[in-house]
C-alpha positions, 0 to 999 in steps of 0.5 A: 500499500502506498503512503497516500493510500495509507494516509487516505485510510486513516483520514477516513478512520478518524472521520468516521470515528468523529461521525462526520462520516459513515464508512461503507457497508456492503448491501444487504437485501431484504428476504422476499416476503413469502407469497400469500396463499391466495397469491398462488391460486390460478384460473386458467382455460385451454382450448385444443382443436385438430383434425387427422386425415386418412386417405383411405376415406373409411366409410364411418369416418374413423381411424382405427387404432385411436380413441381421442383423435378417431374422427378421420376428415373432420376437425374436432374441438377435442377439449375445454379445459377450466382450470382452477388450482393451487399447485403444492410448493415443490420446494417447500419444507414445512405443511402446504396445502393444494387444490385443483378442479378442472372441467372439460367441454369436447370430443374426448370426454367421450372417453374420459368420464368417470362411470355415473358422473356425467356420463349419459348428461349429452348424448352428442359427440361433444360432451362434458366431465370432471377432469380432476377434483382433488386435494392435496397435502405435502406432509413434511418430516418423513423421509428425506424429502417429506410426502405428498398426499393426493385425496379426490378424483384425479388423473392417473399417474400412470404412463407418460401421456396424459389427457391435458393436451399441452402436456403431451409431445405430440396430437396422436396418442400411442396403444399404451395410452389408449388401450394399456393404461387407465384415465382416470381413478376416484379415491387417494394416493402418496407418494414419498419422497424417502430420499433424494433418489427413491420414491415411494407410491402407494393408493386406494381407489374405485378402480379405472374411470370410477367415481363411487357407488356399486354398479352406478359409478362402478361397475362392480363392488370392488376395490382398487390399488395402486403402488411402485416407485420413482428414482432420481439419478444423474442430478436428475437427468435420469428419471424411472417410473415404475407404476402398478394399478390393480383390482377387479375391473369388469362389469357385474352386469354381465353373465362372465363365467366368472366373480367379476369381484375377484377376478383382478386386472393389472396395469403395469408401466414402466417409463425410463426419461433420460435427458441426453442433452441440453436438446435431446430427450429419450423417452422409453415407455414398457407396458404390460396388462392382463385381465384374469376374468378373460385370460387377456394379456396386452402390452409393448413399448414406445421409444420418443425422442424429442429435439428442441431446434429452439425456444420456439421451435421442437420436433419428436419422433414415438415408435410402438410396437403394442400386442393384443394378445386375445383381441380384448383391448383394441378397439373402436367406438361408434356411437356417442356412449358405447364407450362408457357402455362397454365399460358398465356392460350394457348393450352398444350401438349396433356395429358400434363396437369393432375390435381390431382382433389378436393382432400386434399394432406398430405405429410411428408418428413424426410431430413438429410442435411451433411457440411462438412468441404471443402476448402473455394471456396466451402464452404456451400458444402452440400448433403441431403438424404430425403424419403417422403410420399404422401397421397391423399385422391382420387387417385390423384397419378401414371398414371390413365385412361383415363390419366386424374387423378392418380391411387394411394392414396399414394405416396413414393419416395426417394433421395436428392440432392447435392448443390456445390458452387463455 
């Protein structure tokens, strides 16, 4: 230190001691006050509309192997979602409470109904549905990360694809999502964050797409369960979620030749997500379903690769093989109530339900997602064109004669959707 610096420092010290100057101190930022619970409430809406063209122009105007995008060459409003929610804080270290209520209107509601809840309200392709209505609690001091509990009505936590269109990478759905896993439950489940790497899952519910009440809100009188585990590895770059749902799911309204309340159906699913790089993500889904009453097995594998080109553009490719060994699971539903009537074991419309027979299905889908820069009320707006090829080792596609199984081994579709938040 030079003499001038020493003298300057001494002068400042003397003046500070006399109270004539104040020594400089580091600026300190006061910690932000936690947000009030009411400030974290969110009320949102979303519209999804799309179309899939089928060059074969099937006479029943149905894309076989699809449930939510089964309308061939017909623009549809798939879903209008209205949501009120207060999500749990993922960083909460103490008790935390939340809820979610979501209402749907659109073509998708034909498939997503809880039995006994709005399922026969509208006899038309566009119907209404309560997607979920539940409360959530974060419980601290259990394991390293506490436990999250959900109670009420909710979409299944099983699988990669979901009902909310904005959370999927493609417009059309996989065979696994359509036919290999449940859609919704009524009950409760918990996720215990035992360590930073291991989560344990367990729950009890009334069954697949079931509300409450024997033979009204459910198609039998038995309960069902959920169990599994999740692994968080490589600092979050690799996650594995394996879940199973199990319980009787066949309708007691039919003379099945076995005890409808004792013959279990198990839906087993594993999702492996690997962040290969900042721009490339791989998702592998393994699925196996078995119905003990009908001795019917199904299952397969789906592989996704999503590449983020930039903040506005990404592309996804999905390849899948799914086997319906007994022709029990894969079907198309022509009538407005045919899907829910099948779940309940009630009569369906004439030629309204057509199965694909014992078959192995292959599908390859390529899609692009464009998220343009838009004003805040519409942030998240996306356009998703796609092309898709489906193949069956038997004639499952199109309309066959005598109107029971299809006429073609292959099906080609192209189109896409838009998703508009508001």
